[in-house]
C-alpha positions in Angstrom: 18.5 -24.8 -77.6 17.1 -28.1 -78.3 17.0 -29.2 -74.9 15.1 -25.9 -73.9 12.3 -26.2 -76.3 11.9 -30.0 -74.9 11.7 -28.9 -71.5 9.3 -26.1 -72.1 7.1 -28.4 -73.8 7.3 -31.2 -71.5 6.4 -28.4 -68.8 3.4 -27.7 -70.5 2.3 -31.2 -71.2 2.9 -31.7 -67.5 0.9 -28.9 -66.6 -2.0 -30.0 -68.9 -2.0 -33.4 -67.2 -2.4 -32.2 -63.6 -5.2 -29.9 -64.2 -7.3 -32.5 -66.6 -6.4 -35.0 -63.6 -7.6 -32.6 -60.9 -10.6 -31.7 -62.7 -12.0 -35.2 -63.4 -12.5 -35.6 -59.5 -14.4 -32.6 -59.4 -16.6 -33.3 -62.4 -17.6 -36.7 -60.4 -18.4 -34.9 -57.3 -20.4 -32.4 -59.1 -22.5 -35.2 -60.6 -22.7 -36.7 -57.1 -24.1 -33.6 -55.6 -26.3 -33.2 -58.7 -27.8 -36.2 -58.2 -28.3 -35.9 -54.8 -30.2 -32.5 -55.2 -32.2 -33.5 -57.7 -33.4 -36.9 -55.6 -34.0 -34.5 -52.4 -36.0 -32.4 -54.4 -38.2 -34.6 -55.9 -39.0 -36.5 -52.8 -39.9 -33.0 -51.4 -41.7 -32.1 -54.6 -44.2 -35.6 -54.8 -43.7 -36.0 -51.0 -42.5 -39.3 -51.3 -41.6 -39.7 -47.6 -41.0 -43.3 -47.8 -37.6 -45.5 -47.8 -36.6 -45.9 -51.6 -33.4 -47.0 -53.5 -33.0 -45.5 -57.4 -30.0 -46.5 -59.3 -29.1 -43.8 -61.8 -25.9 -44.3 -63.9 -23.2 -46.0 -62.4 -24.6 -44.5 -58.8 -27.0 -45.9 -56.3 -29.2 -43.4 -54.5 -31.0 -44.3 -51.1 -33.8 -42.6 -49.1 -34.1 -43.6 -45.4 -37.3 -41.8 -43.9 -38.4 -41.8 -40.1 -40.5 -39.8 -37.7 -38.5 -37.1 -36.0 -38.6 -37.8 -32.3 -42.2 -38.0 -31.5 -43.5 -35.3 -33.8 -46.1 -37.1 -36.0 -46.0 -34.3 -39.2 -42.3 -33.7 -39.4 -39.9 -36.7 -40.5 -36.2 -37.0 -40.7 -34.9 -38.0 -44.2 -31.8 -39.5 -44.7 -30.3 -39.5 -48.4 -26.8 -41.6 -49.2 -25.2 -42.0 -52.6 -22.9 -44.8 -53.4 -20.9 -45.9 -56.5 -20.6 -48.8 -58.6 -18.6 -50.4 -56.0 -20.7 -50.1 -53.2 -18.5 -47.0 -51.6 -20.4 -44.0 -50.0 -19.7 -40.8 -51.9 -22.1 -38.6 -50.0 -25.1 -38.5 -47.5 -27.3 -35.7 -46.8 -29.9 -35.1 -44.0 -33.1 -33.2 -44.4 -36.4 -32.3 -42.0 -39.8 -32.4 -44.1 -43.1 -31.9 -42.9 -45.5 -34.4 -43.8 -48.9 -33.0 -43.7 -49.9 -35.5 -46.5 -52.0 -37.9 -44.1 
């Protein structure tokens, strides 16, 4: 009887540990996507179409901007996010209209 109770408790503890371990990775991915979304939104809202780097929490966000082919109005924006070890976590490309001039 005692062995059965111990096995049940061990099973529950193992299940909880696995679930917490799996969720911690998805929380980091959610944070990365949230930071990248905010950076992209502020870039478009402020029309900040120039190369830039921003340090936020333990992440480095980069924005690289270049002309889209020979079109003087459209820009290609490449967003990148790195962790504290300089490992690329995610990148994202967007096109935007630069009619600011």
